[in-house]
N, C-alpha and C positions, 0 to 999 in steps of 0.2 A: 415398269419393267424394273426398277432395284429389287424388287422385293423377290423375281423372277431370277437373276441372275443371281441371286445371293441362298437361293435354293440351289440351284444348278451346279452354284459352285462347292456348297455343301456337299450336292447331294453324292456327286463325282469324289470329293476330300474321306465321304465316310466309306464308297467303297474304295478305294485305294486304301485305306490306313488297317480298315478291316480284313481287305483281300489279304495285305500283309500278314498281319493276325492269323489267321486261316492256314496261310502257307509256310506258317512258324511254327504252329502249335496241332495241327489235327493231319492226322496222318491218312485216312481214307485214299481207298484207290480209286474211288467211280467218280470223284470229281465236280458232282452235284453239288457241296455244301460252297464251291466257288464260286464253278457255273452258271447254276443260277440263281443270281443275284441281279437285282436293276435297280433304279433308281430314276424314278420320273414326276417329271412336274406339271402341275395342273393350273391354271388360272385364266381369267381375263386379263384385262387392261387397266384394272383398277387396283389399285393397294393391297390386293391381297392373292393369296396362290397354297400350294396345297406342295406337301414335297411327302411321294410313296416311295416307301424303299420296301421290294419283296423278296423275298429270300424262302429255303425252303423251312417247313414247320421244325423239323429237328434242330436246326438252331438255338432254338432258346432251353431247350431244353438240354443240350451241351454244355450252355454256359451256368446252368442248376451245379448247385456243390454239391459231390458227393462223395462219403464216407468208406474209404478203402482202408482193409486189413495190410498193414505190412506183414509181407510171408519169414523179412529173416526177424524183424521185431517185432510184430503179434502186439503192434501199436494201431491206432483208428487213427486216420490223417485225413482231413476232406482237403478236397481238389476239384477242382474247375478250370474247364476252358473259357477263358475272360472273351471270348468273341461278337457278344453281342452288347449285354447293356450296357460295357463302357464304351462303346462307339455310339450306341444310341441316344444316351442320355450326354454324353460326352459332345456330340456335334447336334443336340438338340441346345444345350447351353450357348454355343458358340452361333447358333442361326439367332437366338435372342439377344445376344450384346450385337452379333453383327447390326442388323436391324435398327437397334436403338441406338447404337453411335457412326454406324458409317452412311450414315446417309448426309453427306455434306455440302457444300454448294459448287467444290467439284467434283463429285458424283453426280449431279444435276445435272451440270453444264455437259458432262461426258453421256449421261444417257441422251437428255435432249439432241446434242451433233447426232448421238447416233438414231433415234427415231426419223430426225430429219434425212438423214440421207437413206434410212430405209424407206422413204413414202416421198422420197422424191428422187432417190432413184437410178 
């Protein structure tokens, strides 16, 4: 249950943080990039789980650097919309850190309490 909670929390944080960046940096009119995202956690009662983030395929391509020539100065600049890799890898490392450090006696007691109320309910 601890792993599932961490993954669910990080999935929701990922969608929230990335959603803020998408709304701030992207000016598309369809809204597909923002609306077609989801986070799903799968796993059983053992100490494992899997977080799946679904998004539109072109989100990855918007994150790749493009070279753009400025019309005013005629210089080439690199530009990218930082909406994918920063959030994917940032939350990946956050999940690893939380799984290593947050499983304390207090967390174990809270999970046991929730598990007992769920099954004895």
